[in-house]
C-alpha positions as CSV (number, residue, x, y, z in Angstrom):
1,M,20.1,-10.2,-10.4
2,D,18.3,-8.4,-7.7
3,A,14.5,-8.1,-7.1
4,L,14.3,-4.9,-9.1
5,E,15.8,-6.5,-12.2
6,I,13.6,-9.6,-11.9
7,T,10.5,-7.4,-11.6
8,W,11.6,-5.5,-14.6
9,A,12.0,-8.7,-16.6
10,L,8.5,-9.9,-15.6
11,S,6.9,-6.6,-16.5
12,F,8.8,-6.7,-19.9
13,I,7.4,-10.2,-20.6
14,A,3.8,-9.1,-19.5
15,T,4.0,-6.0,-21.7
16,A,5.3,-7.9,-24.7
17,W,2.6,-10.5,-24.2
18,F,-0.5,-8.5,-23.4
19,L,-0.2,-5.4,-25.6
20,P,-0.1,-7.2,-28.9
21,I,-2.8,-9.7,-28.0
22,G,-5.1,-6.9,-26.7
23,A,-4.5,-4.9,-29.9
24,I,-5.3,-7.9,-32.1
25,R,-8.5,-8.6,-30.0
26,M,-9.6,-5.0,-30.3
27,I,-9.0,-5.0,-34.0
28,A,-11.0,-8.2,-34.3
29,Y,-13.8,-6.8,-32.3
30,A,-13.9,-3.6,-34.4
31,S,-14.0,-5.6,-37.6
32,G,-17.6,-6.4,-37.0
33,D,-17.2,-10.1,-37.9
34,V,-19.4,-12.9,-36.8
35,D,-18.0,-13.1,-33.2
36,H,-18.9,-9.5,-32.4
37,T,-20.0,-10.0,-28.8
38,S,-19.8,-7.9,-25.7
39,G,-17.7,-10.5,-24.0
40,M,-15.1,-10.2,-26.8
41,R,-14.9,-6.5,-26.2
42,R,-14.6,-6.9,-22.4
43,L,-11.7,-9.3,-22.9
44,A,-10.0,-7.0,-25.4
45,V,-10.3,-4.0,-23.0
46,A,-9.1,-6.1,-20.0
47,T,-6.1,-7.4,-22.0
48,L,-5.2,-3.9,-23.3
49,G,-5.5,-2.5,-19.7
50,T,-3.2,-5.2,-18.3
51,G,-0.7,-4.5,-21.1
52,L,-0.8,-0.8,-20.5
53,G,-0.4,-1.3,-16.8
54,A,2.6,-3.5,-17.4
55,A,4.0,-0.9,-19.8
56,I,3.7,1.8,-17.1
57,V,5.4,-0.4,-14.5
58,L,8.1,-1.3,-17.1
59,L,8.8,2.4,-17.7
60,A,8.9,3.2,-14.0
61,L,11.3,0.3,-13.3
62,T,13.5,1.2,-16.3
63,L,13.8,4.7,-14.8
64,A,14.5,3.3,-11.4
65,I,17.3,1.0,-12.8
66,V,18.9,3.7,-14.9
67,L,18.9,6.3,-12.1
68,R,20.2,4.2,-9.3
């Protein structure tokens, strides 16, 4: 494995980890339950942003691996 494939694997793991957790946190925040704090929303947005960033990197690296 070269560095490109290792980076692809790491971005895949980050995407698979952060996107579902961010979605679950955002759904929990939107439910209006007892723990409806601004800190919960900030954490949900940060987790979703990290997951989306990892997904963009994953897509770019997938294209780079396929086209080389």
